[in-house]
BAKEKOL-302519 format. One record per residue: x negated, y, z of N, C-alpha, C in turn; residue in one letter. Coordinates in steps of 0.05 Angstrom, whole numbers, plus 5000, padded with zeros to 4 digits. Layout:
XYZXYZXYZA...
***
This chain:
515751185678518451105665517551265637M517651125611517251225589519751435579P518551645559520651825552521651755525I524551695519525251595495525851865479R526351745454526951985433530052095438L531651905447534151985451534452215474Q532552205494532652385514531552655506D529852655490528552885477530453035462V532052875444534453005429536453115442L536653015463538753105487537753395503N534753375503533953625517534953905507H535754065527536654355518535354475496P532654465496530854625477531454485447T531954245446532154105418534954035413L536554025434539254005425540654235412A539654445418540454715408540354715376A538454565364537954515336539854305325A541954235339544254045329543053855314D541253675324539853455309542053235303P541453115281543052895273541152685261V541152425268539752225259540852145231V538952145211539852085185538951835174R536851735186535651455181534551315204A534351085200532950925224533750955250G536650935252538450965273537950745296A537150495283536750235307533950305323D531950425304529550495317529750725331A531550955329531751165342532551105369A534250905372535950805399533350755418A531750635413529550545430526750665428T526350825408523250965404522751095429A520051105435518851195455517351435445Q516451645461515051835449512451865467L509851935455507452005468507152285465R508152395442507452695440508952845419W509253045421510553235400508853435386I508853425360507253565342508953765322H508053995310509254125292507454175266S507854115247506454165224507454175196S506754335178508054385149505754185132E503854125142501653955124502653705117V503253655091503853375082501553135083L499353235086497653055089496852965122D498753035141498453035167497852725177I498952525163498852285177496052155185A493752175173491452105187490552235207P491752475214490852595239492452545261L494652365260496552315279495552015294L496151975316495551735333497451545336D500251595327502251385333504051485354G506351465354508351515379509051805377G508651965357509152245358512252285349E513152535360515552595342514152855330L514552885304513753095285515853275276L515653505284516953715273516253915250L517753945232517354085211519454275195T518454505187520854675181521554615148G520354445136521454365108520554545085G518754755092517554945067516254775048E514454605060512754465041513854255025A515854115038517653915026519154015006L520654245009522154374986520554394965A517754394963516154494939514954224930L515353984947513753814937515553634919A514153454903515453294884516553044900S518452904885520252704900518152454903E516452414888514152174896512852284924E511452534925510252634946511952624972R514352654969516452664990516452375002R516952154984516851894992514851795004I512151874992509651825003508951935033N509852195038509952315064511152135082Y513352045079515451875099513951635102V512851465083511551225087508951235098R507451445096504951485108505551505138Q507351705146507951695172508851455186L510551305172511551045182508950845186A507650865168504850675171503450765196E503251005200501451145222502651055250R505350965247506450875276507751155290G508451375271510051605286512651505292V513251595315515951535326518251635312A518451875303520452005289519552245272A521352325254520452555240523352745238L522652985248524953165248524553395228A526253435211526253645193528453865194I527854105192529254345197530354405166E533254355164534354455142534854765142T535154885115536055135116535655255088G534655535085534355665059533155515044V530155435053528055305034528755035029A530154895047530954585042533654565052L535854615036538754595045539754325053P538954095043539653805052537053655051L537253425068534853265068535153105038L532953105024532952934999533852655005P535752524986536252234992534352034984S531852104972529951924969528351924994S528452145011526752135038528651965053M531252005055533051865075532551535068V532451505040532551185032529651105039S527651195036524851135048524551115073A525451315088525251245118527251015130A529750985117530950715128529450495121E528550465095527150255086524550195106A523050415118520950415129521350345161A523850385171524850405193523950675215G523250855195522551135213525051285214L526051375243528051545250527251765237P529051865219528952145206531352295218L530852555226532652745241532952985222I535353055218536053345208536553505228E534853775232535653955252536654155235L539854205240541154355226541454645233R540154745258539754985266536555075273R536055305275533355395272533055415307V530555275315529955315341526855385341V525855515365522955565363521055285369P519655165352518354945356516754935377F515255185383513855245405514655175429V516755275432518955245462519354965465G520354805443520454535445518154385454V516154425445513454265447512554345474M512754585486511954675513513754485535Q516554505528517954345551517754075547A517653955526517253665526514853575528I512653685520509753575525508953655552N510153805563509453855596510453605608S512653465601513653245613511752975606M510953015582509352765571506452785586L505452985591502453015602502452835629V504352895646504152725669504352425666S505952335646506052115637503251975627E502152145611499752075597497552025616S497752175636495552175657495651895672V497851815676498651545691498051325669A498351345640497751125627494051165624H493051355627490451335620489051205646L490251275670489751135695489550795694R491750735683492450425681490850335661R490250475633489050385619485850325622A484550485640482150525648481650265670D483950215685483949945700484049675688E485249685664485749475645482649445631A481149675623478449675610476749545630S476849615656474649565670475149245678H477549185680478048875683476848705663A477348805638476648665620473448665617M472248865621469448905625468148675645A469748645667468448435685468648175676V471448145661471547855653469647805630E468848005616466447995594464247915606L463248065631461048015643460947705654A463147605664462847345678463047115654H462747235628462647015605465246905599G467547045604470146985593470546965567G472546785557472646765528474647025518S474847045491476447255482479447235489L480246975491482746915500483747045533D481446995545481647075575481647355578R479547505559479547785557482547915551I483447805529485747885519488247835540L487947625559490047585576490447835599A488047945604487548155621489548405612V489148455588490948675575493648585573L493648325569496848255563498548305593A496948215610498548275639499148515645G497248745637497548995650499849125626I499749055600502049175581504349045579T504448815590506848595585507648565560H504948555541505748515515504248245505A505148175485503647915473501648025457D499047925462496548095449494947865429V494547975403492947795380490647955377T488447825370486047975356485747795332L485947925311485847815284483647905267A482947755253480247845233481448005210S479848115193480848275174482348105149I481447885148482847725135485447555140T486147655169488647555174488447305196G485947245201485446965218485847035245V487146915262487346955292485046865303T483947065314481147005334481846915360L483847055373484446995401487047135407A488847005426491047145434491747075460S494147235473494547215499497747255502A499147175520502047205521502347335552T503547505554504247655583505947445601S505047485622506947325647509647345647A510447595637513447715637514947515618H513047485586514447345569515047055574A512646965584512446675594515046615616E515246805633517146755652520246775640A520346925619523046975605524146715590A521546595573521546335564522446085578D521246095602521645885622524745935634A526046175631528446205643530546205618A529546165595531446125572532146385565G530646495546531146745533533246775514S534446975508536546975487535347135465F536947125439535847265419536447535419T534347715414534748015419536248155395P538148345402538848505380537548695363S537848775343535648935330534749165345P536349305360536149505378534249425397Q533749155404531949085426529348905414E529048905387526948755380524048885390Q522148725396519548815405518748965380A516649145391515549355376512549265371R511349295344508349205339506749445337L504449425351502549655354500049535337I498949665317496149555304493949765311H491949655322489349795331486849725319I485749855302483549765286481149715310D479249485307477149475321474049455303V473349635303470449665288468149525304P466549415289463949345296461749425283V459849565297458049745286458849925264R460950025269461850295254463750165229G464149925228465649795204467649615212I470049665203472249505211471649215213L472549095231472148785238474048625246A476448755257478648605269480748795272A483048705281485348895287486948755309Q487348925331488348875355491648925353L493048715359496448715353497548675378L499048855387500548855414503548825409L504948625413507448615407509048665434R510448915439511249055461514549005466V515448845484518348845486519549105488P522049095476523249375479524249485504A523649335528524049445555521549515567D519349495550516849545563515849815551E513849925569512450215560510750165536D511550265514509950265489507450445490E507950635501505450835502503650745516N503950605539501650455556500150275546L501850095528500649905514498450055487A499950245479497950415457495550495469R495650645493493550735509491450545516T492550305530490850145543489749955516A490849895497489749775472487549915460G487650205458485450375447483350375467K483650375491481450315508480150105514R481049885499479949665500477749565479S478149775459476849665437473849625434V472649795451470049785458468849485469D470449435491469949165502470348915483I472748965465473048745446471048735424L469848955413467648975394465248845407A464548915434462548745444462648475448L465048425456465348115458465547945431A466348095411465747955386462747935375M461348135379458848115375457447885391L457847885418456947675432457547355423Q460647335418461147065416461547005384R461947185367462447095341460347205321M459147435326457047595305457947585282S460047705274460947715247458947775227P459047675206456847805182457248035177G455048225178455448485167456348515140L454548315120455848385092458848325090R460148085104463248055102464548305110E463748365133465248605146465148875129V462548915120462249145102463549135075A463948905060465048845041468348915039G469548815063472548925071472849185074A470649335085471049605093470449745069A468849645050468849775024471149775009L472649545003474849534990477349725004I477249775026479049925042478850235035R475850255033474950565030475850634996A475150384980475650434952478750564947V480450334959482850364956484350604968D483050764988483851015002482551254984S480551194968479351424952477251554970G476051424985473751525003471651674989S470251885001468252024990465951854975Q464451954952462351794943460151684961P459651894979457551785002457851575017W460651565025461351335041461751085028R462551085004462450844985459650734976L458150904977455050854971454050694997Q454650845016453650685042454750465048Q457050385045458250135047457549905026L457250015003456649864979453549674987A452049874994449349785007449549535025S450949635047451349425067452649205057A454349225035456048945028454248805005A451848914996450248764979450848854951G452749064942453249134918451649384909I449849364891448549574883450149834875P449550064887451450344883451850394855A449350354836449550424808450150214788S450749994798451149744779453849794768A454549744740456949694731458749544743P461249604745463249454761465949484750L467949314761470549324754472049304777V474649384783476549284802478349074792A479048934812481048734807483548774825V485648684817488348704832489548444831V490148274848491648044848494148074864V496648064851499148084868500447824865R500747714891501847454893503347364922S505047214921506247124946504746954965D502446894947500746684961497646834961I497547104967495247224963492847164984S493747105006491947035027490246715020Q492246525008491046315001489546334979Q489846474960488146524935485346624938L485046724963482546894969480246734963R479946504972477846284974477246284942T479446214925478846124897477846374881S479046624889478646854874475346934880V474546854909471746924913469846724898E470946474895468746264880469346364854Q471146424843471046544812469146774809L469546994829467247234824464847164827L463946904846461446864851460046754825A461546644805460646514782460646734761R462446934760463047144736461447364740A461047434770459847724778457547684786A455447914790453047854803453747914833Q455448074841455948204865459148244868S460048204893463248244897463548324925H466148404926467548424957470448394950A471748284974474848234970476248334995T478448354990480348435013483348395008Y484448275026487348185026489148405040V490748525025492648745042495748625036D496648505055499348365045499448175023N501148295001501148124978499248204961A497648344967495448454942492648334952E491348244935488648154936486648354923L485048514935483648744919480648664919L479348684897476548614895474848814877A472148864881470648984863468648754853V467848764828465648584820463348734806A461348734813459048824800458048664776G457548784753456948634730454148664722L453148464709450348514698449648764677A447648934685447349164674446849134644G445948924634444948894604447548854586D449848684598452048614582454648594599A454948874609457048864628459748824615P460448884586462848824576463048554571E461048394564461448104567462347984591E461048104612461947984639464648074645G465448324639468548344645470048174627R469848134603471347924586471147664597Q469147574610469147324622470747294642R470747514658472347534685475147524678L476247674657478847614645479747354640L477947194627478546934618478646734642T476746784664476346604686478946644699D480146914706482646914725484746794714L484646704685487446584674486946264687L484746194695484645904704485145914737K486046124747486646094775488745974779L488945784804491445624812492845854822P495545844815497246044829500245964824A502146144829504746134826505646314806T508346244791509246394771509446684776A509646754804510047044811507147184812S505047044805502347184809501847334784T501247584785500147754768497547894778L496247894754493048014763492048204740A490948404745489748604726487048664734A485248734713482348794712482349114703V481149234719481249564716479049574695G478549854684476549894669473749904678P472049864662469249834671468250144676L466650134702465850434708462850384716V461450594713458450614721457550584748A459050574769457750554793459850524813G459250494837461450464856462750744869I461550934860462951224862465951244849S465551104824468051094806469850844809D469350704831471150454832473750554842A474550754855477250804862478650844837P477750984815479251014790479750794776W477550564776478150324766480450194784S480450194803482550064821485250184816L485350444813488250544811489650544787S487450464764488250424739489050164734E487949964749488349694751491349644764A491849804786494749814794496649874779K495950124766497950234746498650044723L496849914717496949684695498849444704T498549384728500949204738503649314733L503849584744505849704745507549704718E505849754696506949824668507349534656L505649324661505949064652508948964663A509248984691511648904701514549044687A514049274682516149404670516849364642S514749314630515049224598516248894598Q515648744617516648484614514748334594E512048424591510348324568508548104578Q507948124607506147934616507047694623S506047474618507047174619504847014620H505246784641502646554636502746424608P500246364604499646214579500445944582V500545794604500645534603502745464622S505445504621507845434631508145504661G506845694671506945774702505145644716G502945504708501045404729498845604734A498445814720496745984721497846264723H496346464731497346754734497146864709P499147074705498747224683496647484688A495147484667492547734673492847914649V492848164658493148374638490448554639V489948654622487348824616488149114615D487149224633487849554637486649664610A484649584596484149754572486349674547E488249444549490249404532492349594538A492149734559494649914572493450204566F491450264557490050524556492250694550A493350684527495550914514497750964538V498450734547500850754567500050884591E497850814601496650974625496151224622R494851324602494751584593497651744587L499351624574502051774573503351784600A503151614614504651584642503451844661T501051894657499352054677499852344665Q500252364638500252614619502752754617S504752564613507752604603509552524625L511652684627513352584647515652404631D517852314641519052114631520852214607S521952484612523552624593521752704569D519252794571517252864548517352584533E516752344546516252134534518852004514R521352054528523451954513524252134491R523452444495523852644469522152584448H519652454454517952414433518652144417F519251984438520351724423523151764404V524651884413527352024400526552134373R524752314374523852494347522552234324Q521152064335519651894316521651644310Q522951504327524851324323527651324325L528751544328531551574331533751394316G533051394289534951244269534750954276A532450884284532350584287533050524315L532850654332534150614360537450594360L538250794344541050814340541950534326D540550464303541250204288541249954308H539249934325538749694341541949724360D542249944374544149964391546849874377A547449984355549449944339550249634328Q547849524318547849244309546749064327R545749144349544948934367542848754356N541148924342538848784328536048894346S534148764333531648824351529248904331R530149104316528149214299525849334308L526549484331524249614346522049384352L522949164364520948974372519448884346D520748864322519448794298517148974290T517949244294516149434286513649444306L514349434332512249464354509949234346A511148994344509248744336507948784309T509048874289507748924265505449144271W505449344284504149564290501449454306L502449274327500449184345498748954331D499548864309498148664293496448804269C496149064270494749214250495749224225G498449224227500249254197499648954185C499448754197498648504185501148304183N503148364161505348234160505347884166T503847774158503647484160503047454190A501247584201500047554233503147584250H504447854242506947904253509147714253A509547574232511647384227510947094244A508447054245507446854261508246894292R507547154303508047224328511247224336D512547324315515247344320516947044312L515346904304516646634295518946654270H518546794254519846854229518646774204V520246754183519546694157518046964148E516146934129514647154117516747304102R518547204085520347344071522247514090Q523147374113525047524129523347764142S520747744144519147934157519248204140M518948124113518848324091521648464090H523648324097526648484093526748674118Q525648554138526148744164524348964157R521748964152520749194145521449374129L522749284104523949494082526149614098R527849484117530049634129528849844153R526549754165525249974184524150184166I522950124146521350394129523750544125F526250474114528450644105529150774132E529350694154530450814180527951024190L525650974184523451204192522051334174C523951354149522651564129520351474111G520451184105518651104089516250904096G514350774081512550604092510250824106D509250724131507650944146504750904136P504150674127501350624121499750804100R497450874106496351104092497851344096N498751384117499951644123498951754153T499552004159498952064187501151984207G502751884197505451824216504451554228R503251394218502751134228501851114257L499951284264499051304295501851434312A502851614301505451714315507651474320A508051364301510151124306508850934326L506350844322505350604342505550744370H504850994375504851094398507651084407L509651174394512451154400513950944408A512950714392513750434400512650354427T510050414433508850364461510550534483R510650734477512350884494515150814502L516550714482519050624485519250404502A517250234500517349994522517450084551R515950354556515650414586518550494599L520250604580523050654586525150474581D
***
């Protein structure tokens, strides 16, 4: 019988901590535990396997930034951790509201421990109960693995192999490619019987839980095993049996599908770039994906509600504009790296920007091209800068399709170099203080008169102080433009041209857009 989170919270060793669920109450009501860990390390998520209750004293969180705390919660939720329990006290008097909100959004039970208890004693008491359950799970998982191997040896299809796993775990099982295409699936006999009897719509507390397990082939991620476990079934058995089946499924895929190594390596490369893997690993994957490790390249990010459907079009575009490329779709983001010609990489990058504008998409589609880098080792930086550019473009509401919404908005990371540097080097208070120093009178005038002189000044500076060009961009008469500039100069202490103030004013107008 699975051990649930609620049972553990009521256990005398943990009840003494006066635990209170602060977020994810629905998930806490049905969460099952596989193990209990204690750690103050904020980068613990990759070391966990899912199904754990993580105990922490909160000292590291007390010193962490708000962004780091939110990422900590999100990473644990993505890893499938059952719950996070944080001890409040001198170091961390209250759970930060940002963490509570992040946990609620991610569906991760967040528990406040309002009294101090020895974590060692809690783990010894609870894990001793979990060990016997784990042994039983391993025994049944081995039975499932053996039965799947027999099915494979007799030439069974992937669907039949998955049916063995579904029968033992009572879960609906799906094997999907890294692009999200279903390769095989199986429904448990219990689910089929429930459907035949006329099942009811489950409440939020009774919703099935989804377990994701990576399936590598030849050491490279090739597919993902998805197990949808009903609320009344043993989630830990499903997780254990699913992990035990990985080798059988990898062998079955090699025999029946033989996925192309270059395609698989390309997707693995993008995932490694996105996670900031070590250079040696990026070089290894780039070679397998057919991308020269030392070739100049750029990263591309496309955010769209139809990113999966756009993948073919993007790959066709990259095949024309780049010498080599790899793509990967992660929810609403399509990520890519494009290797460019070594003799004229800047021209290749500009051609890529132009071609992306022709991509068929919806009005919600937004794409960015990162800075040019010298090789695959620097691709993580190009990708992170492309993602930051998308955030900046969205916040400024400057990016818009050039042809009425039939094509995506495309932004160039190089055009946001100043904004990228400012957001990474200055906090929001420092940026606002600088803007206020340079443009205070102008900002007050716009606020009092409901005017838009700041926009006028920004456009004029962006046009290289070309008044005629700025007037065209703002759709105003040249004389009106001159009148606006005279008023702006009065508010800013004179005509900034041929002075050292010009660069400061231009920087201030760009920073003002960020806030």
